[in-house]
C-alpha positions as CSV (number, residue, x, y, z in Angstrom):
1,M,-4.5,-23.6,-6.3
2,P,-3.9,-20.4,-8.4
3,A,-0.4,-19.4,-9.6
4,T,-0.5,-16.3,-7.4
5,V,-1.9,-15.5,-3.9
6,Q,-4.5,-13.2,-5.4
7,P,-5.6,-14.4,-8.9
8,P,-6.2,-11.9,-11.7
9,E,-10.0,-12.4,-11.2
10,S,-9.8,-10.7,-7.8
11,V,-10.5,-7.0,-7.0
12,T,-7.2,-6.9,-5.2
13,W,-5.5,-7.5,-8.5
14,R,-7.2,-4.5,-10.1
15,V,-6.4,-2.2,-7.2
16,H,-2.8,-3.3,-6.6
17,L,-1.8,-3.2,-10.3
18,D,-3.0,0.4,-10.6
19,R,-0.2,2.9,-10.6
20,T,-2.0,5.1,-8.1
21,M,-0.6,2.6,-5.5
22,W,2.4,4.9,-5.2
23,I,0.3,7.7,-4.0
24,G,-1.8,5.4,-1.9
25,G,1.3,4.0,-0.3
26,V,2.7,7.4,0.7
27,R,-0.7,8.5,1.8
28,G,-0.9,5.4,3.9
29,L,2.3,6.2,5.7
30,M,1.1,9.7,6.4
31,L,-2.1,8.4,7.8
32,Q,-0.4,5.7,9.9
33,A,1.8,8.4,11.4
34,L,-1.1,10.0,13.2
35,H,-1.3,7.0,15.7
36,P,1.3,7.9,18.3
37,M,2.3,4.4,19.2
38,A,2.5,3.3,15.5
39,M,4.6,6.3,14.7
40,W,7.0,5.8,17.6
41,G,7.3,2.1,16.6
42,V,8.5,3.1,13.2
43,W,10.7,6.0,14.5
44,Q,12.4,3.9,17.1
45,N,13.0,0.7,15.2
46,S,13.9,1.7,11.6
47,N,16.0,4.0,9.6
48,F,12.9,5.8,8.3
49,Q,14.4,9.2,9.0
50,E,17.3,8.5,6.6
51,D,15.4,6.4,4.0
52,P,11.6,6.9,4.0
53,F,11.4,6.0,0.3
54,G,13.2,2.8,1.0
55,R,10.5,1.9,3.6
56,L,7.9,2.5,0.9
57,Q,9.8,0.1,-1.4
58,R,9.8,-2.5,1.4
59,T,6.1,-2.0,1.9
60,A,5.6,-2.4,-1.9
61,D,7.5,-5.7,-1.7
62,F,5.3,-7.1,1.0
63,V,2.1,-5.9,-0.8
64,G,3.5,-7.3,-4.1
65,V,4.4,-10.7,-2.7
66,S,1.0,-11.0,-0.9
67,T,-0.7,-10.3,-4.2
68,F,1.4,-11.6,-7.0
69,G,3.7,-14.0,-5.2
70,T,3.2,-17.7,-4.5
71,H,1.7,-19.0,-1.3
72,E,5.1,-20.3,-0.3
73,E,6.8,-16.9,-0.9
74,I,4.3,-14.9,1.2
75,D,4.3,-17.5,4.0
76,E,8.1,-17.2,4.2
77,L,8.1,-13.4,4.0
78,A,5.3,-13.1,6.5
79,S,7.0,-15.4,9.0
80,R,10.1,-13.2,8.9
81,V,8.0,-10.1,9.4
82,R,6.2,-11.5,12.3
83,Q,9.4,-12.7,13.9
84,I,11.0,-9.3,13.6
85,H,7.8,-7.6,15.0
86,R,7.8,-10.0,18.0
87,S,11.3,-9.0,18.9
88,L,10.7,-5.2,18.8
89,R,9.6,-2.9,21.6
90,I,8.2,0.7,21.6
91,L,8.9,3.3,24.3
92,N,5.5,4.9,25.0
93,H,6.4,8.5,25.6
94,D,3.0,9.1,27.3
95,T,3.7,6.4,30.0
96,G,7.4,5.9,29.9
97,R,6.9,2.2,29.5
98,K,8.1,-0.2,26.8
99,E,5.4,-2.0,24.9
100,R,5.3,-4.7,22.2
101,L,5.3,-3.6,18.6
102,D,3.1,-6.5,17.5
103,Q,0.1,-5.6,19.6
104,P,-3.1,-6.2,17.6
105,E,-4.4,-2.6,18.0
106,L,-1.3,-1.3,16.2
107,L,-1.2,-4.0,13.5
108,L,-4.9,-3.3,12.8
109,W,-4.4,0.5,12.5
110,V,-1.5,0.0,10.1
111,H,-3.5,-2.4,8.0
112,C,-6.6,-0.2,7.8
113,A,-4.7,3.0,7.1
114,E,-2.9,1.2,4.3
115,V,-5.8,-0.5,2.5
116,S,-8.1,2.5,2.9
117,S,-5.5,4.6,1.3
118,Y,-5.0,2.2,-1.7
119,L,-8.8,2.0,-2.2
120,D,-9.7,5.7,-1.7
121,V,-6.9,7.0,-3.9
122,A,-7.6,4.5,-6.7
123,R,-11.3,5.2,-6.8
124,R,-10.9,8.9,-6.6
125,A,-8.3,8.8,-9.4
126,G,-10.7,7.0,-11.7
127,L,-10.3,3.3,-11.2
128,P,-13.8,2.0,-12.0
129,L,-14.9,0.1,-8.9
130,T,-18.5,-0.3,-7.7
131,R,-19.3,-0.2,-4.0
132,A,-19.7,-4.0,-4.1
133,M,-16.3,-4.3,-5.6
134,A,-14.8,-2.1,-3.0
135,D,-16.4,-4.3,-0.3
136,R,-14.9,-7.3,-2.0
137,Y,-11.5,-5.8,-2.0
138,L,-11.6,-5.2,1.7
139,D,-12.9,-8.7,2.3
140,E,-10.0,-10.1,0.3
141,Q,-7.6,-8.0,2.3
142,R,-8.8,-9.6,5.5
143,H,-6.7,-12.6,4.5
144,T,-3.7,-10.4,3.8
145,A,-4.0,-9.1,7.4
146,T,-3.5,-12.6,8.8
147,Y,0.0,-12.6,7.4
148,V,1.1,-9.9,9.9
149,G,-0.6,-11.8,12.8
150,L,-4.2,-10.5,12.9
151,H,-7.4,-12.6,12.8
152,A,-9.5,-12.1,9.7
153,E,-12.7,-11.8,11.7
154,D,-11.2,-8.8,13.6
155,V,-10.5,-6.8,10.4
156,P,-13.0,-4.6,8.6
157,G,-14.3,-6.4,5.5
158,S,-16.5,-3.8,3.9
159,V,-16.5,0.0,3.3
160,A,-19.1,0.5,6.0
161,E,-17.0,-1.5,8.6
162,L,-13.8,0.4,7.6
163,E,-15.5,3.8,7.9
164,A,-16.8,2.8,11.3
165,Y,-13.4,1.7,12.4
166,L,-11.7,4.9,11.3
167,A,-14.3,7.0,13.1
168,E,-13.9,5.0,16.2
169,T,-10.1,5.4,16.1
170,R,-9.9,9.1,15.3
171,P,-10.0,10.2,19.0
172,K,-6.8,8.2,19.6
173,L,-4.9,10.1,16.8
174,R,-2.7,13.2,17.1
175,V,0.2,14.9,15.5
176,T,3.4,14.1,17.4
177,E,6.7,15.7,16.6
178,E,7.6,12.5,14.8
179,A,4.5,12.5,12.7
180,A,5.0,16.1,11.6
181,A,8.6,15.3,10.7
182,T,7.4,12.2,8.8
183,V,5.1,14.3,6.6
184,R,8.0,16.6,5.8
185,F,10.2,13.6,4.9
186,L,7.6,12.1,2.7
187,M,7.2,15.3,0.8
188,W,11.0,15.6,0.4
189,P,12.6,12.2,0.7
190,A,16.1,10.7,0.5
191,M,16.5,8.7,-2.7
192,P,17.2,4.9,-2.4
193,E,20.3,3.6,-4.1
194,N,18.6,2.2,-7.2
195,L,17.0,5.6,-7.8
196,R,20.0,7.8,-7.1
197,F,20.2,8.7,-10.8
198,L,17.0,10.7,-10.2
199,A,18.6,12.9,-7.6
200,P,19.2,15.9,-9.9
201,G,15.4,16.0,-10.5
202,K,14.5,15.6,-6.8
203,P,12.8,19.1,-6.7
204,G,10.3,17.7,-9.1
205,Y,9.3,15.1,-6.5
206,F,7.7,17.7,-4.3
207,P,4.5,18.0,-6.4
208,F,4.1,14.2,-6.0
209,G,4.6,14.3,-2.2
210,A,2.2,17.2,-2.0
211,L,-0.4,15.3,-4.0
212,C,-0.1,12.4,-1.6
213,Y,-0.7,14.8,1.3
214,Y,-3.7,16.4,-0.4
215,S,-5.2,13.0,-1.0
216,L,-5.5,12.5,2.8
217,P,-9.0,12.7,4.3
218,D,-10.1,16.2,5.2
219,W,-9.8,15.5,9.0
220,A,-6.2,14.2,8.6
221,R,-5.1,17.3,6.7
222,E,-6.8,19.5,9.2
223,M,-4.8,17.8,12.0
224,Y,-1.5,18.2,10.1
225,G,-2.0,21.7,8.7
226,A,1.3,21.2,6.7
227,L,0.2,22.9,3.4
228,P,-2.4,25.5,2.4
229,E,-5.7,23.9,1.4
230,L,-6.6,23.4,-2.3
231,P,-10.1,23.0,-3.8
232,R,-11.1,19.3,-3.8
233,P,-11.8,19.3,-7.6
234,V,-8.2,20.5,-8.2
235,V,-6.8,17.6,-6.2
236,T,-9.1,15.1,-7.9
237,A,-8.0,16.3,-11.3
238,A,-4.4,16.0,-10.4
239,L,-4.9,12.4,-9.2
240,R,-6.6,11.5,-12.4
241,S,-3.9,13.0,-14.5
242,F,-1.2,11.2,-12.4
243,R,-3.1,7.9,-13.0
244,L,-3.4,8.4,-16.7
245,T,0.2,9.3,-17.0
246,M,1.6,6.5,-14.9
247,N,-0.7,3.8,-16.3
248,S,0.7,4.6,-19.8
249,L,4.2,3.6,-18.8
250,P,5.4,0.3,-20.1
251,E,5.3,-2.3,-17.3
252,R,9.0,-3.1,-17.4
253,V,9.9,0.6,-17.1
254,H,7.5,1.1,-14.2
255,D,8.8,-2.0,-12.4
256,Y,12.3,-0.4,-12.2
257,A,10.9,1.7,-9.3
258,F,10.7,-1.5,-7.2
259,A,13.7,-3.1,-5.4
260,K,15.3,-5.9,-7.4
261,N,13.8,-8.7,-5.4
262,T,10.4,-7.3,-6.1
263,R,11.1,-7.1,-9.8
264,D,12.3,-10.7,-9.8
265,M,9.2,-11.8,-8.0
266,L,7.0,-10.1,-10.6
267,E,8.9,-11.8,-13.4
268,R,8.3,-15.2,-11.8
269,A,4.6,-14.4,-11.5
270,R,4.4,-13.6,-15.2
271,Q,6.0,-17.0,-16.0
272,R,3.7,-18.9,-13.7
273,L,0.6,-17.3,-15.0
274,A,1.6,-17.9,-18.6
275,A,2.1,-21.6,-17.7
276,E,-1.4,-21.6,-16.2
277,G,-2.9,-20.4,-19.5
278,Y,-3.1,-16.6,-18.9
279,D,-2.2,-14.3,-21.8
280,V,0.7,-12.2,-20.4
281,G,1.5,-10.6,-23.7
282,K,0.7,-7.2,-22.2
283,G,2.2,-8.1,-18.8
284,L,0.5,-8.4,-15.5
285,Y,-1.3,-5.1,-16.1
286,G,-3.0,-6.6,-19.1
287,L,-4.5,-9.3,-17.1
288,R,-7.2,-7.0,-15.8
289,D,-8.9,-7.8,-19.1
290,P,-11.0,-11.0,-18.6
291,R,-10.4,-11.9,-22.3
292,R,-6.8,-12.7,-21.3
293,W,-7.9,-15.2,-18.6
294,P,-7.9,-19.0,-19.5
295,D,-11.2,-20.5,-20.4
296,R,-11.8,-22.6,-17.3
297,T,-14.7,-24.4,-18.9
298,A,-12.6,-25.5,-21.8
299,L,-9.8,-26.6,-19.5
300,A,-12.2,-28.6,-17.3
301,H,-13.3,-30.6,-20.4
302,A,-9.9,-31.0,-21.9
């Protein structure tokens, strides 16, 4: 069994190590908010209004553990998440009834909005992925979806299946008051405790939040209408510039944006992979290079 849930040889590893994940994560929250029940579920059962960036960090922790953690770590975390979701209810403002938060339709929407955002942003920003690799990423993410309670066979496992799902779901989406407020929060968030030192530079965050918004699909931006439109090539150039800049940061510096438990988990992953024969001299990010993987043939004959 590999030292991490997703080994360095997976496409998931390439996508989830790319620093465009920060934009993909915020874009995913903006996209998820267009589903009224999913949005009300977040609004009614969390402190999202006060700490939207903190929710992004918690999402990053789950994605990180389901990628770089051990099977035991993700099983434990996923069990806690499923237990919390089972206990929560959503007031459906359309019917006045309370419904379960963990209903499959909502879990599937959240998953698909998230992985489509990670994949779309990374590819548009310049991560070299073929269509076959993109399909493989989505197929790998089917297993991740099982951690929140979905069945793998019910989850889109290719670009074509994901596009068909999004097209089928679009008629159910709309901009509620909560969704509109969410976009505003995500473009101008409250800072979590470990990033409070950045507060004086908070106005500089807005270009990042706006870039997340502009990375949304055309139809989603048309629904929100939150900012004036920009030419697509301008947005693509900004995404590529962001990727180049962020990917140049030393791994330890970049990791400080995560909560401490996530940073600790990443350090354990480095140690486990080193013990398994991977060359972690350039960190987890460096393991995208196959030359840093152990020679399985040599190991088999050792």
